[in-house]
C-alpha positions as CSV (number, residue, x, y, z in Angstrom):
1,M,0.0,0.0,0.0
2,L,1.3,3.5,-0.9
3,D,1.6,6.1,1.8
4,S,-1.0,8.7,1.1
5,L,-0.1,12.3,0.5
6,S,-2.1,15.5,1.0
7,V,-2.9,17.5,-2.1
8,N,-0.3,20.1,-1.1
9,E,2.4,17.4,-0.7
10,A,1.5,15.8,-4.0
11,L,1.6,19.2,-5.8
12,D,4.9,20.1,-4.1
13,Q,6.4,16.8,-5.5
14,L,4.8,16.9,-8.9
15,D,8.1,16.8,-10.8
16,Q,9.0,13.5,-9.0
17,L,5.5,12.0,-9.0
18,D,4.6,12.6,-12.7
19,G,3.8,9.2,-14.2
20,E,3.9,7.4,-10.8
21,A,1.2,5.5,-8.8
22,V,0.0,7.7,-6.0
23,A,-2.5,7.7,-3.1
24,V,-3.8,11.2,-2.3
25,H,-6.2,12.2,0.5
26,G,-8.4,15.3,0.5
27,I,-11.9,16.6,0.0
28,L,-13.8,15.3,-3.0
29,C,-15.5,17.9,-5.3
30,F,-17.9,16.1,-7.6
31,E,-19.8,18.8,-9.5
32,F,-20.7,19.6,-13.1
33,E,-17.4,20.3,-15.0
34,H,-15.4,20.0,-11.7
35,I,-14.3,16.6,-10.5
36,A,-11.3,17.1,-8.2
37,V,-9.7,16.5,-4.9
38,W,-8.9,19.5,-2.7
39,H,-6.5,19.8,0.2
40,Y,-7.6,19.0,3.7
41,P,-7.7,20.6,6.3
42,K,-9.2,23.7,4.7
43,S,-7.1,25.9,7.0
44,E,-4.0,24.8,5.1
45,R,-5.5,25.1,1.7
46,R,-3.5,27.3,-0.7
47,H,-5.5,29.9,-2.5
48,E,-3.5,30.3,-5.7
49,F,-5.3,29.5,-8.9
50,G,-5.6,25.7,-9.7
51,Q,-4.3,24.4,-6.3
52,Y,-6.3,21.1,-6.6
53,I,-5.9,17.9,-8.5
54,W,-8.3,17.0,-11.3
55,L,-9.7,13.4,-11.4
56,S,-9.9,11.6,-14.7
57,T,-10.6,8.2,-16.1
58,G,-9.3,8.7,-19.6
59,T,-11.2,7.9,-22.7
60,G,-11.8,4.1,-22.2
61,S,-15.0,2.4,-21.2
62,L,-14.4,2.7,-17.4
63,Q,-16.1,5.8,-16.0
64,L,-16.7,7.2,-12.5
65,N,-19.7,6.0,-10.6
66,Q,-21.7,9.3,-10.6
67,R,-24.3,8.2,-8.1
68,G,-21.7,6.9,-5.6
69,L,-19.5,9.9,-5.9
70,Q,-22.3,12.4,-5.6
71,G,-22.8,11.0,-2.1
72,L,-19.1,11.6,-1.3
73,N,-19.1,15.2,-2.6
74,G,-17.6,17.4,0.1
75,H,-16.3,14.4,2.1
76,R,-12.8,13.2,2.8
77,V,-11.6,10.5,0.4
78,L,-8.5,8.6,-0.6
79,V,-7.8,8.7,-4.3
80,M,-5.5,6.2,-5.9
81,G,-4.2,6.3,-9.4
82,L,-1.5,7.6,-11.8
83,M,-0.3,11.2,-11.2
84,R,0.2,13.3,-14.3
85,A,1.7,16.8,-14.7
86,P,0.0,19.1,-17.1
87,D,0.8,19.1,-20.8
88,P,3.3,22.0,-21.3
89,L,1.2,23.3,-24.2
90,L,-2.0,23.6,-22.1
91,G,-0.4,24.6,-18.8
92,G,-3.0,22.9,-16.7
93,C,-5.3,19.8,-16.4
94,G,-9.0,19.3,-16.4
95,H,-11.8,21.6,-17.4
96,L,-10.3,24.8,-19.0
97,S,-6.9,23.5,-17.9
98,S,-7.5,25.0,-14.5
99,A,-6.0,22.3,-12.3
100,A,-2.3,22.0,-11.3
101,A,-2.2,18.2,-11.9
102,E,-4.3,15.2,-12.7
103,I,-4.8,11.7,-11.4
104,M,-5.9,8.9,-13.7
105,V,-8.1,7.3,-11.1
106,N,-8.0,3.6,-10.1
107,S,-10.2,4.0,-7.0
108,I,-11.8,6.5,-4.7
109,E,-12.5,5.4,-1.2
110,P,-14.2,7.3,1.7
111,L,-12.1,8.1,4.8
C-alpha cells in the first residue's frame, strides 16, 4: 500500500511524481465540470489558482460512478491512481486547464 499524500504534498512533489502511482487524500469535489480533490484541512489550503488535482478516467470504457461519488461530494476521500503533470502546451489539467495536476483514477474510497 502506498503512503498517502495530501494534495499540497503531491503538488509540491509533482516533478518527481509525474507518471507514478500515488495515493492522495483530501476533500472530493464532484460537481458539473469540476471533478477534483482539494486539500484537507481547509485551513492549510492554498488559495492560488488551480491548487487542486483533477480526477480523470481517460477515454476508455471505465467511468466514474456518478451516483456513488455524488454521495461523497464534500467528504474526505483517498484517491489512488497515476499522477500526471499538465501538458506544457496547455499549462493545466481538467476543465479549462484549471487544475495544477491530474490523477488517472483507479479507485476513490471514503475516509
